[in-house]
N, C-alpha and C positions, 0 to 999 in steps of 0.2 A: 851454431852460428846465430848471431843476433838478427832480429827482424830488420829488414832493410828500410822499413818505414819509420817505426818508432824508436829503433835502436835501444830497446829496453828489455823486451821479452825474447825468449828463444824462439827461433823460427820453427815451423813444423818440419818434421824429418824429410818430407818430400817437397818442400817449397822454400820460399825466401821471406814469407810473412808469418808472423805469429798468428795464432787462432783469433785473437781479438781484432787485429787489423784486417785479416782476411774476411771476417764476418761483418766489418763495418762498411764495406763498399763492394762494388762489382769488380774491383781489381784484386784478383787472387793469383796465387802462385800456381803455375801449371804442374800437374802431376806427371809422373813418369809416362812417357809415350804420348804426351800431349801433342795436338796438331800444331802446325807452323804459325797459326795466328791465335794469340791469346792475349786477353786484356792485361796490360801492365800500366801502372800509374805513370802519367807523364808529368806530374806536378814538380818533382825535383828537377828534372831536366828542363822543364819549362822555365822555372825560376832562374836556373843557372844561365840559360840562354838569354833571358830577358836582362839579367844583370850584365852580361857581356855586351849586349846591344846598348845598354845604358852607358857602359864604359866607352863604347864606340862613339856614341853621340857626344860624350864629354870630350873625347879626343878631337872630334870634328869641330867642336866649339873652340878648343885651343888652336886648331889649325886655322880656323877663320880669323882668330886674333893675330896669329903670326902672319897670315896673308895680308891683313889690313895694315900691320906694322910695316911690312916690306913694301906694300903699295905706297904708303906715306913716305917712306925713306926714298924710294926710287923716284917718286914725284919731286922731292926736293933736289935730288941729284940731277934729274933731267932739267930742272929749272936753274941749275947753278947756284943754289942757295946754301950758304954756309957749308962749303965742301968739307972742311975738317970735321965739324961736328956730325955732318951727314954720313961721312965715311965710317966714323965710330959706330953710329947707329946701324949702318949697313951690315957691319960685322955681326952685331947682335941679331939683326933680322935674319941673316943667313943661318945663324945657329938655331934660332927658333923654328924656322921653316924646315930645317933638316931634322930636328928633333920631332916635329909634328909628322913629317913624312914617315920616319921610322916607326913612330908610335902607331900611326894608322895602319901600316903594313903588319905590325906584330899583332895588334888587336883584331884585325880583319882575319888573320890566319886562325887565331884561337877561336874567334866567334864562328867562323865557317865550320870548323870541326864539330863544335858543340851543337850548332844549329842543325847540321845534317844528322847527328845522332838523335837529337830530339825529333826531327822530322821522320826518321825511320820508326821511332817509337809510336808516334801518333798515326803513322800510316798503317802499321800492323794493327793497332787498335781499331782503326777505321775499317779494316778488312773484316773484323769481327762484327762491327756495327752494320756494315753493308758489304757483304762478300762480292757482289757483282757490280759495285758502283764505282769501279776504277778503270779509267781509260788506258792507263799506262801500267806496265808490270812493276813490281816492287823494286827491281833493280834500278829503275830510272830515278828513284829517290836520290841515288848517288850519281849515277852516270849522267843524269839530265843536266848537272851543273858543269860537266867537263867536256861533253861531246860537242864539238863545234856546230854551230847553226841551230841545232835543236835546243841548245841551252837558252835560246831566246824565248821559248815558250813552254818547254816541258816541265820545269820546276813549278811554274804557275799552275799548270794543269794538275799536277800531283797535289798541290796544296788545295786547289779548288775541290777536288774529289774528296780529300780528307775532311775539308770544311763541311761539305754537303752531308757526308756520312755521319759526321759528329753533331750535326744540327738536331734539335729536338724533333721528334716525329710530328709531321704535319706543320712544323713551324720553321721552314727553311730560312736561313740567315742570308742577307744580301752579300754581294761580293765587292762592294765599293772599297772597303778597307784593303782587301787583297789587291785590287786593281791599282790603287794609289801606291801601295808598297811596290808592286812589280814595275810600274811605270817609272817611279823614282829610282829603283834599283838599276833598270836598264839605262836610264839617262845618266846616272852618276858613273856607270862603267864606260859608256861611250864617250861622255864628255871628259872624264878623267884621263882616259888613254890619249885622246886627241890633244888635250891641253898639256899633258906631260911631255908630249913630243914638242909642242910649241915652246914650253919652258926651257927645254934642253937647247933649242936653237936660238933663244933670246940672248943677245950680247950686250946691247946698249941699255942704259938706264931706262930710256923711254919704252923699249921693247919689253923689258922686265916689268915695268910699271903697268903696261897694258895687259900683260899675261896674268899678273896678280889679280887684276879686276875680274878676269875670267875664272881664275882658280877659286876665288871667293864664291862664285856661283856654283862651281862643281862641289866644293866642300859644303855649301849650304844644302844642295840637293842630297848629298850623302848623309847629312844630318837628318833630313826628312825621311830618307829611306831607312835609317837605323831606328828612328822613333816609330815609324809605321810597322817595321818588322817586329819590334818589341810588342806593339799592340796586337799584331796578328798572333804571335806566340802566346801571349797571356790570355787572349780571348779564346783561342782554339784549345789551349790546355784546360781552361775552365769549362768549356763546352763538353769536352770528353769526360772530365771528372764528374760533372753533374749528370751526364747521361749514364755513366757507369753506376753512379750511386742510386739511380732510380730502380735498380735491380740487377742482379748478376746476369751477365750475358753468357749464353752457351757458346763454347768454343766451336768454331766452324773450320773444317779442313779446307786448305786452299792449295 
């Protein structure tokens, strides 16, 4: 089997990295009978997650443009301005917003899956860096997103613990970036669900016009959340990579 990092040399018989890659950093393949927590490179997963988050941000920009277009069209319809031309534009606006909504749902699903896989990887690494530095069990890396009520703060707690464990010794990193990301994530979820219900109930051109103004706010917050999440992923991935490269970490049973 080829090395999973360089894809050039053969991996060691008992691992997934070749001898050159294994010796170049603290990320090494676990031998047979290794404990449950072992350093594995998060770089590939981190890049994939950041790319998907960038795609999410791009789709949000498209959604903002579609919202603005529908906002403008419904404003014309509400003001009885050029009904014939406005109706033609309204059909296009409906199509654009429908495409934007579908694209947002699809990219959110893909991004959520890869993000959780990445978070699991960095959480296991963090258990090697700081075995006793985690307030929540590893299973909450997944369950924390789907269990009602606790999903409001458990994922943030998991990320904070991973962040602290991955910070350089004696140089703890601040939590401002994580706090901004989590606040915008909660806001976009609450606002999105509330405004989606309002949009379904809007019938008149004026009601749709007013709703689109609010949807632009929701999509703007979603854009901020995606960009902040990408920054968290890239920075945390880099922190772990740098910490591992300072020297191989001994595996710690958990």
